N, CA, C and O atoms as a GROMACS GRO file, in nm:
protein
  412
    1UNK      N    1 -13.939   7.331  -0.422
    1UNK     CA    2 -13.868   7.262  -0.317
    1UNK      C    3 -13.832   7.121  -0.365
    1UNK      O    4 -13.912   7.054  -0.431
    2UNK      N    5 -13.711   7.078  -0.329
    2UNK     CA    6 -13.664   6.946  -0.368
    2UNK      C    7 -13.599   6.880  -0.248
    2UNK      O    8 -13.563   6.945  -0.150
    3UNK      N    9 -13.583   6.748  -0.259
    3UNK     CA   10 -13.516   6.672  -0.155
    3UNK      C   11 -13.370   6.653  -0.196
    3UNK      O   12 -13.342   6.594  -0.300
    4UNK      N   13 -13.280   6.703  -0.115
    4UNK     CA   14 -13.136   6.690  -0.136
    4UNK      C   15 -13.086   6.576  -0.048
    4UNK      O   16 -13.116   6.571   0.071
    5UNK      N   17 -13.008   6.484  -0.107
    5UNK     CA   18 -12.948   6.374  -0.033
    5UNK      C   19 -12.797   6.378  -0.057
    5UNK      O   20 -12.753   6.383  -0.171
    6UNK      N   21 -12.719   6.376   0.051
    6UNK     CA   22 -12.574   6.384   0.042
    6UNK      C   23 -12.513   6.273   0.127
    6UNK      O   24 -12.557   6.250   0.240
    7UNK      N   25 -12.412   6.204   0.074
    7UNK     CA   26 -12.338   6.106   0.152
    7UNK      C   27 -12.191   6.145   0.157
    7UNK      O   28 -12.134   6.191   0.058
    8UNK      N   29 -12.131   6.126   0.274
    8UNK     CA   30 -11.990   6.157   0.294
    8UNK      C   31 -11.929   6.055   0.389
    8UNK      O   32 -11.998   6.001   0.476
    9UNK      N   33 -11.801   6.027   0.372
    9UNK     CA   34 -11.730   5.949   0.473
    9UNK      C   35 -11.712   6.038   0.595
    9UNK      O   36 -11.708   6.161   0.582
   10UNK      N   37 -11.701   5.978   0.713
   10UNK     CA   38 -11.693   6.057   0.836
   10UNK      C   39 -11.579   6.158   0.832
   10UNK      O   40 -11.588   6.264   0.894
   11UNK      N   41 -11.473   6.126   0.762
   11UNK     CA   42 -11.358   6.216   0.750
   11UNK      C   43 -11.397   6.353   0.696
   11UNK      O   44 -11.334   6.454   0.730
   12UNK      N   45 -11.501   6.359   0.611
   12UNK     CA   46 -11.540   6.484   0.547
   12UNK      C   47 -11.667   6.545   0.607
   12UNK      O   48 -11.726   6.636   0.548
   13UNK      N   49 -11.710   6.496   0.721
   13UNK     CA   50 -11.835   6.545   0.780
   13UNK      C   51 -11.828   6.694   0.814
   13UNK      O   52 -11.923   6.768   0.788
   14UNK      N   53 -11.719   6.739   0.873
   14UNK     CA   54 -11.707   6.881   0.907
   14UNK      C   55 -11.709   6.968   0.782
   14UNK      O   56 -11.765   7.078   0.782
   15UNK      N   57 -11.647   6.918   0.676
   15UNK     CA   58 -11.643   6.995   0.551
   15UNK      C   59 -11.781   7.011   0.489
   15UNK      O   60 -11.816   7.119   0.443
   16UNK      N   61 -11.861   6.904   0.488
   16UNK     CA   62 -11.993   6.917   0.427
   16UNK      C   63 -12.081   7.010   0.510
   16UNK      O   64 -12.165   7.081   0.454
   17UNK      N   65 -12.063   7.011   0.641
   17UNK     CA   66 -12.140   7.105   0.724
   17UNK      C   67 -12.105   7.250   0.691
   17UNK      O   68 -12.192   7.336   0.691
   18UNK      N   69 -11.977   7.275   0.663
   18UNK     CA   70 -11.935   7.409   0.621
   18UNK      C   71 -11.995   7.445   0.485
   18UNK      O   72 -12.036   7.559   0.462
   19UNK      N   73 -12.000   7.346   0.395
   19UNK     CA   74 -12.057   7.370   0.261
   19UNK      C   75 -12.207   7.396   0.270
   19UNK      O   76 -12.260   7.480   0.198
   20UNK      N   77 -12.276   7.324   0.359
   20UNK     CA   78 -12.419   7.350   0.381
   20UNK      C   79 -12.438   7.495   0.426
   20UNK      O   80 -12.526   7.565   0.376
   21UNK      N   81 -12.357   7.539   0.521
   21UNK     CA   82 -12.370   7.675   0.573
   21UNK      C   83 -12.348   7.778   0.462
   21UNK      O   84 -12.424   7.874   0.451
   22UNK      N   85 -12.244   7.758   0.379
   22UNK     CA   86 -12.216   7.850   0.268
   22UNK      C   87 -12.329   7.852   0.166
   22UNK      O   88 -12.347   7.950   0.095
   23UNK      N   89 -12.405   7.743   0.159
   23UNK     CA   90 -12.515   7.730   0.063
   23UNK      C   91 -12.649   7.772   0.121
   23UNK      O   92 -12.752   7.758   0.054
   24UNK      N   93 -12.649   7.821   0.242
   24UNK     CA   94 -12.772   7.863   0.312
   24UNK      C   95 -12.868   7.746   0.338
   24UNK      O   96 -12.990   7.765   0.340
   25UNK      N   97 -12.812   7.628   0.357
   25UNK     CA   98 -12.893   7.512   0.395
   25UNK      C   99 -12.878   7.497   0.546
   25UNK      O  100 -12.782   7.438   0.595
   26UNK      N  101 -12.976   7.552   0.618
   26UNK     CA  102 -12.968   7.556   0.764
   26UNK      C  103 -13.047   7.445   0.831
   26UNK      O  104 -13.026   7.416   0.948
   27UNK      N  105 -13.137   7.382   0.757
   27UNK     CA  106 -13.222   7.279   0.814
   27UNK      C  107 -13.198   7.148   0.739
   27UNK      O  108 -13.221   7.139   0.618
   28UNK      N  109 -13.151   7.047   0.812
   28UNK     CA  110 -13.122   6.917   0.750
   28UNK      C  111 -13.124   6.810   0.858
   28UNK      O  112 -13.124   6.839   0.977
   29UNK      N  113 -13.126   6.685   0.813
   29UNK     CA  114 -13.117   6.571   0.904
   29UNK      C  115 -12.995   6.489   0.868
   29UNK      O  116 -12.947   6.493   0.754
   30UNK      N  117 -12.946   6.414   0.966
   30UNK     CA  118 -12.826   6.334   0.946
   30UNK      C  119 -12.845   6.196   1.006
   30UNK      O  120 -12.915   6.179   1.107
   31UNK      N  121 -12.783   6.096   0.944
   31UNK     CA  122 -12.786   5.961   0.996
   31UNK      C  123 -12.653   5.893   0.965
   31UNK      O  124 -12.596   5.913   0.858
   32UNK      N  125 -12.604   5.815   1.058
   32UNK     CA  126 -12.482   5.737   1.036
   32UNK      C  127 -12.517   5.614   0.952
   32UNK      O  128 -12.620   5.550   0.974
   33UNK      N  129 -12.430   5.584   0.857
   33UNK     CA  130 -12.449   5.468   0.771
   33UNK      C  131 -12.315   5.400   0.749
   33UNK      O  132 -12.210   5.460   0.774
   34UNK      N  133 -12.317   5.276   0.703
   34UNK     CA  134 -12.196   5.207   0.658
   34UNK      C  135 -12.202   5.201   0.507
   34UNK      O  136 -12.298   5.150   0.450
   35UNK      N  137 -12.098   5.253   0.441
   35UNK     CA  138 -12.091   5.250   0.295
   35UNK      C  139 -12.019   5.124   0.248
   35UNK      O  140 -11.921   5.080   0.308
   36UNK      N  141 -12.067   5.068   0.139
   36UNK     CA  142 -12.008   4.948   0.080
   36UNK      C  143 -11.986   4.972  -0.067
   36UNK      O  144 -12.068   5.036  -0.133
   37UNK      N  145 -11.875   4.920  -0.120
   37UNK     CA  146 -11.844   4.940  -0.261
   37UNK      C  147 -11.855   4.813  -0.344
   37UNK      O  148 -11.868   4.821  -0.466
   38UNK      N  149 -11.849   4.697  -0.281
   38UNK     CA  150 -11.859   4.575  -0.361
   38UNK      C  151 -11.931   4.466  -0.284
   38UNK      O  152 -11.947   4.474  -0.162
   39UNK      N  153 -11.974   4.365  -0.356
   39UNK     CA  154 -12.054   4.258  -0.297
   39UNK      C  155 -11.974   4.175  -0.197
   39UNK      O  156 -12.032   4.126  -0.100
   40UNK      N  157 -11.844   4.157  -0.217
   40UNK     CA  158 -11.768   4.071  -0.126
   40UNK      C  159 -11.766   4.126   0.016
   40UNK      O  160 -11.768   4.048   0.112
   41UNK      N  161 -11.762   4.259   0.032
   41UNK     CA  162 -11.765   4.312   0.167
   41UNK      C  163 -11.902   4.291   0.230
   41UNK      O  164 -11.912   4.273   0.351
   42UNK      N  165 -12.009   4.292   0.150
   42UNK     CA  166 -12.143   4.267   0.201
   42UNK      C  167 -12.155   4.123   0.250
   42UNK      O  168 -12.214   4.097   0.354
   43UNK      N  169 -12.099   4.030   0.174
   43UNK     CA  170 -12.106   3.889   0.212
   43UNK      C  171 -12.029   3.866   0.341
   43UNK      O  172 -12.074   3.791   0.427
   44UNK      N  173 -11.914   3.930   0.354
   44UNK     CA  174 -11.831   3.914   0.472
   44UNK      C  175 -11.905   3.962   0.598
   44UNK      O  176 -11.889   3.902   0.704
   45UNK      N  177 -11.984   4.067   0.588
   45UNK     CA  178 -12.054   4.119   0.706
   45UNK      C  179 -12.179   4.037   0.738
   45UNK      O  180 -12.239   4.056   0.844
   46UNK      N  181 -12.218   3.949   0.649
   46UNK     CA  182 -12.338   3.870   0.674
   46UNK      C  183 -12.313   3.756   0.772
   46UNK      O  184 -12.409   3.695   0.820
   47UNK      N  185 -12.186   3.726   0.802
   47UNK     CA  186 -12.159   3.617   0.896
   47UNK      C  187 -12.191   3.661   1.039
   47UNK      O  188 -12.203   3.781   1.067
   48UNK      N  189 -12.206   3.564   1.128
   48UNK     CA  190 -12.240   3.595   1.267
   48UNK      C  191 -12.129   3.672   1.338
   48UNK      O  192 -12.156   3.764   1.415
   49UNK      N  193 -12.006   3.635   1.312
   49UNK     CA  194 -11.891   3.699   1.378
   49UNK      C  195 -11.790   3.743   1.272
   49UNK      O  196 -11.687   3.678   1.255
   50UNK      N  197 -11.817   3.852   1.202
   50UNK     CA  198 -11.725   3.894   1.096
   50UNK      C  199 -11.590   3.931   1.154
   50UNK      O  200 -11.581   3.996   1.258
   51UNK      N  201 -11.484   3.890   1.084
   51UNK     CA  202 -11.348   3.918   1.131
   51UNK      C  203 -11.302   4.057   1.090
   51UNK      O  204 -11.206   4.110   1.145
   52UNK      N  205 -11.370   4.115   0.993
   52UNK     CA  206 -11.334   4.248   0.946
   52UNK      C  207 -11.455   4.340   0.956
   52UNK      O  208 -11.570   4.296   0.954
   53UNK      N  209 -11.425   4.467   0.968
   53UNK     CA  210 -11.532   4.567   0.971
   53UNK      C  211 -11.609   4.562   0.840
   53UNK      O  212 -11.550   4.545   0.733
   54UNK      N  213 -11.741   4.577   0.848
   54UNK     CA  214 -11.825   4.559   0.731
   54UNK      C  215 -11.822   4.668   0.627
   54UNK      O  216 -11.827   4.638   0.508
   55UNK      N  217 -11.813   4.792   0.666
   55UNK     CA  218 -11.820   4.898   0.568
   55UNK      C  219 -11.743   5.021   0.614
   55UNK      O  220 -11.678   5.021   0.719
   56UNK      N  221 -11.753   5.125   0.534
   56UNK     CA  222 -11.687   5.250   0.565
   56UNK      C  223 -11.786   5.338   0.642
   56UNK      O  224 -11.898   5.361   0.597
   57UNK      N  225 -11.744   5.387   0.759
   57UNK     CA  226 -11.832   5.472   0.838
   57UNK      C  227 -11.858   5.602   0.761
   57UNK      O  228 -11.765   5.673   0.722
   58UNK      N  229 -11.984   5.630   0.740
   58UNK     CA  230 -12.025   5.744   0.661
   58UNK      C  231 -12.145   5.812   0.725
   58UNK      O  232 -12.202   5.763   0.822
   59UNK      N  233 -12.180   5.926   0.668
   59UNK     CA  234 -12.301   5.997   0.711
   59UNK      C  235 -12.387   6.025   0.589
   59UNK      O  236 -12.337   6.051   0.480
   60UNK      N  237 -12.518   6.019   0.612
   60UNK     CA  238 -12.615   6.054   0.510
   60UNK      C  239 -12.690   6.176   0.560
   60UNK      O  240 -12.743   6.176   0.671
   61UNK      N  241 -12.694   6.280   0.478
   61UNK     CA  242 -12.766   6.402   0.512
   61UNK      C  243 -12.881   6.417   0.414
   61UNK      O  244 -12.870   6.381   0.297
   62UNK      N  245 -12.993   6.471   0.463
   62UNK     CA  246 -13.099   6.507   0.369
   62UNK      C  247 -13.166   6.634   0.415
   62UNK      O  248 -13.174   6.665   0.534
   63UNK      N  249 -13.214   6.709   0.315
   63UNK     CA  250 -13.276   6.838   0.342
   63UNK      C  251 -13.380   6.868   0.236
   63UNK      O  252 -13.358   6.840   0.117
   64UNK      N  253 -13.492   6.924   0.278
   64UNK     CA  254 -13.589   6.981   0.185
   64UNK      C  255 -13.548   7.125   0.166
   64UNK      O  256 -13.553   7.204   0.260
   65UNK      N  257 -13.507   7.161   0.044
   65UNK     CA  258 -13.453   7.295   0.023
   65UNK      C  259 -13.483   7.346  -0.117
   65UNK      O  260 -13.537   7.274  -0.201
   66UNK      N  261 -13.448   7.470  -0.140
   66UNK     CA  262 -13.478   7.538  -0.266
   66UNK      C  263 -13.366   7.519  -0.368
   66UNK      O  264 -13.252   7.489  -0.333
   67UNK      N  265 -13.401   7.536  -0.497
   67UNK     CA  266 -13.306   7.515  -0.606
   67UNK      C  267 -13.180   7.598  -0.594
   67UNK      O  268 -13.070   7.547  -0.619
   68UNK      N  269 -13.194   7.726  -0.556
   68UNK     CA  270 -13.075   7.812  -0.551
   68UNK      C  271 -12.975   7.764  -0.446
   68UNK      O  272 -12.854   7.777  -0.466
   69UNK      N  273 -13.023   7.708  -0.335
   69UNK     CA  274 -12.934   7.651  -0.234
   69UNK      C  275 -12.865   7.526  -0.287
   69UNK      O  276 -12.746   7.505  -0.262
   70UNK      N  277 -12.939   7.445  -0.359
   70UNK     CA  278 -12.884   7.322  -0.416
   70UNK      C  279 -12.779   7.355  -0.521
   70UNK      O  280 -12.673   7.293  -0.524
   71UNK      N  281 -12.807   7.452  -0.607
   71UNK     CA  282 -12.711   7.490  -0.711
   71UNK      C  283 -12.579   7.536  -0.649
   71UNK      O  284 -12.472   7.497  -0.696
   72UNK      N  285 -12.587   7.618  -0.544
   72UNK     CA  286 -12.466   7.666  -0.476
   72UNK      C  287 -12.391   7.549  -0.413
   72UNK      O  288 -12.269   7.540  -0.426
   73UNK      N  289 -12.464   7.459  -0.345
   73UNK     CA  290 -12.400   7.344  -0.281
   73UNK      C  291 -12.332   7.255  -0.384
   73UNK      O  292 -12.219   7.212  -0.363
   74UNK      N  293 -12.399   7.226  -0.496
   74UNK     CA  294 -12.340   7.140  -0.598
   74UNK      C  295 -12.210   7.200  -0.651
   74UNK      O  296 -12.114   7.128  -0.674
   75UNK      N  297 -12.206   7.331  -0.670
   75UNK     CA  298 -12.084   7.395  -0.717
   75UNK      C  299 -11.972   7.380  -0.614
   75UNK      O  300 -11.858   7.349  -0.650
   76UNK      N  301 -12.004   7.400  -0.488
   76UNK     CA  302 -11.904   7.386  -0.382
   76UNK      C  303 -11.856   7.242  -0.368
   76UNK      O  304 -11.737   7.218  -0.345
   77UNK      N  305 -11.946   7.146  -0.382
   77UNK     CA  306 -11.907   7.004  -0.375
   77UNK      C  307 -11.815   6.969  -0.492
   77UNK      O  308 -11.715   6.899  -0.473
   78UNK      N  309 -11.848   7.016  -0.612
   78UNK     CA  310 -11.762   6.989  -0.728
   78UNK      C  311 -11.621   7.041  -0.705
   78UNK      O  312 -11.523   6.972  -0.732
   79UNK      N  313 -11.611   7.163  -0.653
   79UNK     CA  314 -11.480   7.222  -0.624
   79UNK      C  315 -11.406   7.142  -0.518
   79UNK      O  316 -11.286   7.118  -0.530
   80UNK      N  317 -11.477   7.100  -0.414
   80UNK     CA  318 -11.416   7.020  -0.307
   80UNK      C  319 -11.364   6.887  -0.361
   80UNK      O  320 -11.252   6.847  -0.332
   81UNK      N  321 -11.446   6.819  -0.440
   81UNK     CA  322 -11.409   6.687  -0.493
   81UNK      C  323 -11.291   6.694  -0.589
   81UNK      O  324 -11.216   6.596  -0.600
   82UNK      N  325 -11.272   6.806  -0.657
   82UNK     CA  326 -11.158   6.820  -0.750
   82UNK      C  327 -11.024   6.811  -0.680
   82UNK      O  328 -10.925   6.769  -0.740
   83UNK      N  329 -11.019   6.849  -0.554
   83UNK     CA  330 -10.893   6.854  -0.479
   83UNK      C  331 -10.869   6.732  -0.391
   83UNK      O  332 -10.777   6.733  -0.309
   84UNK      N  333 -10.949   6.629  -0.406
   84UNK     CA  334 -10.935   6.510  -0.321
   84UNK      C  335 -10.822   6.421  -0.368
   84UNK      O  336 -10.794   6.410  -0.488
   85UNK      N  337 -10.758   6.356  -0.271
   85UNK     CA  338 -10.656   6.256  -0.302
   85UNK      C  339 -10.707   6.117  -0.268
   85UNK      O  340 -10.628   6.024  -0.250
   86UNK      N  341 -10.838   6.103  -0.258
   86UNK     CA  342 -10.902   5.976  -0.223
   86UNK      C  343 -11.016   5.951  -0.321
   86UNK      O  344 -11.060   6.043  -0.390
   87UNK      N  345 -11.065   5.828  -0.327
   87UNK     CA  346 -11.179   5.799  -0.414
   87UNK      C  347 -11.312   5.804  -0.337
   87UNK      O  348 -11.414   5.756  -0.385
   88UNK      N  349 -11.309   5.863  -0.217
   88UNK     CA  350 -11.429   5.876  -0.134
   88UNK      C  351 -11.484   6.018  -0.144
   88UNK      O  352 -11.489   6.091  -0.045
   89UNK      N  353 -11.526   6.054  -0.262
   89UNK     CA  354 -11.576   6.190  -0.285
   89UNK      C  355 -11.711   6.210  -0.217
   89UNK      O  356 -11.781   6.114  -0.184
   90UNK      N  357 -11.746   6.337  -0.197
   90UNK     CA  358 -11.880   6.370  -0.149
   90UNK      C  359 -11.977   6.344  -0.264
   90UNK      O  360 -11.952   6.386  -0.377
   91UNK      N  361 -12.086   6.276  -0.235
   91UNK     CA  362 -12.186   6.244  -0.337
   91UNK      C  363 -12.317   6.311  -0.301
   91UNK      O  364 -12.356   6.316  -0.184
   92UNK      N  365 -12.387   6.364  -0.403
   92UNK     CA  366 -12.513   6.432  -0.379
   92UNK      C  367 -12.610   6.405  -0.492
   92UNK      O  368 -12.571   6.394  -0.608
   93UNK      N  369 -12.737   6.393  -0.456
   93UNK     CA  370 -12.844   6.377  -0.554
   93UNK      C  371 -12.962   6.464  -0.512
   93UNK      O  372 -12.975   6.502  -0.396
   94UNK      N  373 -13.047   6.494  -0.609
   94UNK     CA  374 -13.167   6.572  -0.584
   94UNK      C  375 -13.287   6.493  -0.634
   94UNK      O  376 -13.284   6.436  -0.742
   95UNK      N  377 -13.391   6.490  -0.552
   95UNK     CA  378 -13.514   6.419  -0.584
   95UNK      C  379 -13.628   6.520  -0.587
   95UNK      O  380 -13.649   6.591  -0.489
   96UNK      N  381 -13.703   6.527  -0.698
   96UNK     CA  382 -13.816   6.620  -0.699
   96UNK      C  383 -13.926   6.574  -0.604
   96UNK      O  384 -13.944   6.454  -0.581
   97UNK      N  385 -13.998   6.669  -0.551
   97UNK     CA  386 -14.107   6.641  -0.458
   97UNK      C  387 -14.240   6.661  -0.534
   97UNK      O  388 -14.269   6.770  -0.582
   98UNK      N  389 -14.320   6.555  -0.544
   98UNK     CA  390 -14.448   6.566  -0.610
   98UNK      C  391 -14.558   6.611  -0.515
   98UNK      O  392 -14.643   6.692  -0.552
   99UNK      N  393 -14.556   6.559  -0.394
   99UNK     CA  394 -14.652   6.598  -0.291
   99UNK      C  395 -14.576   6.607  -0.160
   99UNK      O  396 -14.475   6.540  -0.140
  100UNK      N  397 -14.626   6.691  -0.071
  100UNK     CA  398 -14.559   6.701   0.059
  100UNK      C  399 -14.653   6.754   0.166
  100UNK      O  400 -14.750   6.825   0.137
  101UNK      N  401 -14.622   6.718   0.288
  101UNK     CA  402 -14.682   6.778   0.407
  101UNK      C  403 -14.562   6.814   0.494
  101UNK      O  404 -14.505   6.727   0.561
  102UNK      N  405 -14.525   6.940   0.494
  102UNK     CA  406 -14.403   6.982   0.561
  102UNK      C  407 -14.429   7.071   0.683
  102UNK      O  408 -14.334   7.122   0.742
  103UNK      N  409 -14.551   7.090   0.719
  103UNK     CA  410 -14.576   7.175   0.836
  103UNK      C  411 -14.644   7.098   0.946
  103UNK      O  412 -14.673   7.154   1.052
   0.00000   0.00000   0.00000
């Protein structure tokens, strides 16, 4: 079992949910996040009354899942990202689990 972490811009949230389903990843958690690409946008949001929105609305998903599900998902994400016309690709990482209490 490994920890899968995926980030997507809100525009692709429905797509990643479909990819999870195709990969047999039925159990996961989600959280809204703001994505940032450079330090200047971070500095701008640090003011009391920022004149511009601080980051890109995104979602972070995580799931404790098996290797075969992760392998399938990674293949589907690679295929999805190849057809994008934006630089906001779906990003995914896997973290090994050394110890766990999952029940």
